[in-house]
C-alpha positions as CSV (number, residue, x, y, z in Angstrom):
1,M,103.6,46.3,-192.2
2,N,106.5,46.3,-194.6
3,E,106.3,43.3,-197.0
4,E,108.6,42.7,-199.9
5,K,107.2,41.0,-202.8
6,N,109.5,39.3,-205.3
7,P,107.3,38.2,-208.2
8,E,108.9,35.6,-210.4
9,K,110.2,37.1,-213.6
10,R,110.2,35.1,-216.8
11,I,110.4,35.8,-220.5
12,V,107.3,35.2,-222.5
13,T,107.9,33.3,-225.7
14,E,106.7,34.5,-229.1
15,E,104.3,31.5,-229.2
16,E,102.8,32.5,-225.8
17,L,102.5,36.1,-226.9
18,K,100.7,35.0,-230.1
19,S,98.3,32.9,-228.0
20,I,97.6,35.8,-225.8
21,A,97.1,38.1,-228.8
22,G,94.5,35.8,-230.3
23,G,96.5,33.5,-232.4
24,A,99.1,33.7,-235.1
25,E,96.6,35.1,-237.7
26,G,95.8,38.1,-235.5
27,W,99.4,38.8,-234.4
28,C,101.8,41.1,-236.1
29,G,105.1,40.9,-234.2
30,L,107.3,44.0,-233.7
31,Y,109.5,44.6,-236.7
32,D,107.6,42.2,-238.9
33,G,106.6,45.0,-241.3
34,P,107.1,48.6,-242.1
35,W,105.4,51.4,-240.2
36,K,103.1,53.7,-242.2
37,T,100.7,56.5,-241.4
38,V,97.0,56.9,-241.9
39,C,96.5,59.8,-244.4
40,N,94.3,61.4,-247.0
41,L,91.1,61.1,-244.9
42,Q,88.8,64.0,-245.9
43,T,86.3,63.4,-243.1
44,G,85.7,60.9,-240.3
45,W,87.9,57.9,-239.7
46,L,89.4,54.8,-241.4
47,A,87.7,51.7,-240.1
48,L,89.8,48.8,-238.7
49,R,87.9,45.7,-239.7
50,T,87.8,42.0,-238.9
51,A,87.4,41.1,-242.7
52,P,88.8,42.7,-245.9
53,S,85.5,44.1,-247.0
54,Y,83.1,47.0,-246.1
55,D,80.4,45.9,-243.7
56,Y,79.1,47.9,-240.7
57,S,79.2,44.8,-238.5
58,N,83.0,44.1,-239.1
59,E,84.3,47.5,-237.8
60,I,86.4,47.0,-234.7
61,G,88.2,50.3,-234.4
62,Q,88.6,53.8,-235.8
63,L,91.9,55.2,-237.1
64,Y,92.5,58.9,-237.9
65,N,94.9,60.9,-240.0
66,G,98.4,60.7,-238.5
67,D,97.9,57.4,-236.7
68,S,100.8,55.0,-237.1
69,V,100.2,51.4,-238.1
70,Q,102.4,48.5,-238.8
71,I,101.9,46.6,-242.0
72,C,101.5,42.9,-241.3
73,G,101.9,40.7,-244.3
74,N,103.0,41.4,-247.9
75,G,99.9,41.8,-249.9
76,S,96.4,43.1,-250.1
77,D,93.0,41.4,-250.3
78,N,90.3,43.3,-252.2
79,G,92.2,46.6,-251.7
80,Y,92.5,46.0,-248.0
81,I,95.7,45.3,-246.0
82,W,96.3,43.8,-242.6
83,V,97.8,46.2,-240.1
84,Y,98.5,46.5,-236.4
85,S,97.5,49.7,-234.5
86,P,99.5,50.4,-231.4
87,R,97.0,53.1,-230.3
88,L,94.2,50.6,-230.4
89,Y,96.3,47.5,-229.4
90,R,94.5,45.6,-232.2
91,S,95.2,44.4,-235.7
92,G,92.8,44.2,-238.5
93,W,92.0,45.1,-242.1
94,V,92.0,48.7,-243.5
95,N,91.5,50.2,-246.9
96,A,95.0,50.4,-248.4
97,N,94.2,53.7,-250.2
98,F,94.5,55.6,-246.9
99,I,97.9,54.2,-245.8
100,G,101.0,56.1,-246.9
């Protein structure tokens, strides 16, 4: 049986994409900020967190030396900055000392 499927194509708006990504606060759109690299880790990983503070329970991902991240926003909070990780498909807070 040879069936052709023609799915309807449509462009997703930025607002729809933000909604899918978890809201405007969790979204860092492409080209919003500069791309940087995780660096200077002596051992282990750099934790991606849900809040700008160290707490075992707020870790949502692990970044390693050489990973690329996009800076989202223009400031830091308590030494942490908000980034997007394309490898993890997530955004969150990281210690700014390890982003270069």
